[in-house]
N, C-alpha and C positions, 0 to 999 in steps of 0.2 A: 256603669256608665259615668258620665260627668256629674250626675246628680246623686250619686250614692253617698250615703252618710259616712262619717268617719268610722263608725262602729263596723259597718259592712266592709269598708276597705281594709280595716285592720283584721277582720275575720278572714278575708280572702288572703291577705298576706301570710297569716298563720297557716292556712291550708296549703299554700304553695311553698311554705318554708322560707319566705323572703324576710322573715324577722330574725333569721339565724345569721351568724357571721358569714362573710363571703367564702372563707375557706371551708366552712361546714357545708354550705350550699354546693360548692364545687365537688367536695368529697361524696356527698349524697348523690349528686347527678351522675358522676362517673361510676359509682357503685351500682346505681340503678341501670346504667347502660350495659354493664357486664351481665346483668340479669335479664336483659332484653326489655327493660322498661324505659320508654322514651318520654314518660310523663303523661299528663292528661290535658287534653285540649281545653282551654278556657272558653272557647266559643261554643263547643258542642257538648263538653263534659264527658266525652268518650276518650279512651286511651289513644294516644297518637299513633302507636303501632297498628292498632285496628283500623284507623282511617287510612294509613299508608297502604295497608293491604288492599283496601278498596280501590284506591286511585293509582297505585303503582303499576298494575297490569296495563292500563291504558297508555301510560307513559312509556313503558317498555315496548309495547306494540308499535307506538309511533317511532321510537328510536330505531328499532330493528327494521321497520319498513323503509325508513330514510336511509339506513345503512345498506340495506339490500339494493335499493335504487342506485346508491352511489357506487356499489360494486358492479352492478350490471352496466353502468355507463362508464365509470372511471377506469376499470381494468382494460376493457377493449380499447378505449381511447389511449390509455397509457402504452399499450403494446404497439398500436399504430404509430404513436409518436416516437417510440424507440426504433421502429423499423424505418420510418421516414424522418429521421432526425434532421433538424435545421431546415426542413422544408415547410411549405405553407401550412400543411395540416398540423405539424408540430407547433408552429407559432400560434395557430388558431386555438388549439387545445390549451396551450399555456395561457393565452389571454382569457379564455373562458374560465380556467381554474382560478386565476388571480382575481378575476371579477367576482366569481362566486364566493371566494374566501373573504374578500374585502367588503362585500355588501352586507349591511346589517340585516339580521334575520327578520326583525319586525318590519323594516321597509320592504324587503323582498316579499314577505308574507302579505302585506297590504297590496302590493303590486299584483301578486298572483290572484288575490280575491277580486280586485278591480277588473283584471283582464279576463279570467276564466269564468267568473260568476257575474260580474257587472256587464261586460260587453259581449263575450261569446256565449255565456249562459250554458256552459257544458259541464260545469262542476258545481257542487254545493258550496255555499258561502262559508260553511264551517260546521263543526260538530263531528261526531263519530259516525261511521257507517253502521247501518242496521245489521243485526246478526243474520237476517235472512238473505243478504246479498252473498252470492257465491263468489269465491275468489277465482282467479284464472286457473285453468286446469294444469297448465305447465308454463314455465318460462325457460327459454333457451338463450344461450349467449353465442350466436353464430360467429361473431368476430373473433372471440376467444378460441373457439374450436378450430376455425380456419387457420389462425396463427399457429396453434399447436401442430396441426396437420402439416403445415408448411415447414416445420422444423425450427420454429421459433420458441421451443420449450425452454431453451437456456435463457432467453430474454425474460420469460415469465418467472422462472425460479430466482433469477438474479434480482428481479424487482419485487419478489414476494415479501422479503423481510422489511424493507422500508414501507411497503404497502400495509403490512400488518401494523407497523408502528403508527402510521397515519390513521388507520381504521380504529385502533385502540384509543387514540386520542380523540378521534371524532365521536366514538360512542360515549366517552366521558363528557365531551362537550354537549352532545345531544341531551344527556340526562339533565344537566343543570341549565342548558339552553332552552329546555322545555318550558321554562317560566315565561319566556317571551312568545314562543311558538304556540303554546296552548292557549295563551291569553288572546292572541290575535285571531286564531281559528276556532275559539270556543271549544277546545278539545277537553273533555272531562277527565283530565289526568292530574298527576301530582303537581305539575307546575301551576295550573289554574287554581288548585286547592291551596297552595302555599301563598299565592297572591291574595286570595281571600283572607287567609290567616294573617298576612301582613297588614292588610287594611283593618282587620279587627284587633290588631295588637296582640295576637295569640302567640306569645313568645315560645311556649313549649312546642307548638306545632312547627314553628319556623326553625327552631333548634333541631327538632327531630328530622326535618327535611334536610338540613345541612349535614347531619350525621349520616343519614342513609346515602345521600349522594356522594359524600366523601368516601364512605366505605366502598360503594360501587366503583368509584374511580380508581381506588387503590387495587380492588379486586381485578378490574379490567387490565390494569398495567401488569399485575402479577401473571395473569393468563397470557398476556403478550410475551413476557419474558420466557415463560415455559414453552411457548410456541417457537421462539427463537431456537431453543435447544433441540426441539423436535425436527425443525426444518434443516438446521445446519449444526450438527453436533460439535463442529470445530469451535463454535462460540464458547462452549463450556470449557474448552481446553485453551482458551485465550486467543484462538484464531491463528496461532503460529504454526500449526502443522498442516 
């Protein structure tokens, strides 16, 4: 803390390797990264990787649930917009999409809490659902099935590649955007954990969070590129055939 003596501060500097030249610190950090060592948390004294293993599943759960909800709503609306192009439904969907993208996550989150928890009182104010709550038995996308049965499968597959692009970017955004979302909704995930680490000036934890999220973002984009080749092999041939 602020009241620590110079001897204690110097001892901590030596333990963290901060007394070494900057290039030595960088080399050691990168070398440890290749061995799966993200350092030790100053706040808790535990390995950063161990703490990430605790909080990462909750963040992943939140991200995939949000992505699934976006799929169930976005794909049917996208198909309907393609079928009724430049009509009132297409314009309405476009306005909703632009509004959703441009609205800050923290403002939207606070608004959702005020509406559904403060006024309507039909949803909890925050936190993670208990394990004993049973998930829905099944979820169906009737709009999507109807569109395919009516012969609009070509519209679906033509829109699949840009949809995958947006979903890949959205998943990456959800991972690092969890910092705001989890803080607003008191969700016990990686985002809330890194906010606490920032407040405690826990630099190894913050750097570990940045490394993991960056790696996940690159991995998601790699998977998206591979899905391109699987959906449309012409992409691998330059699209000229």
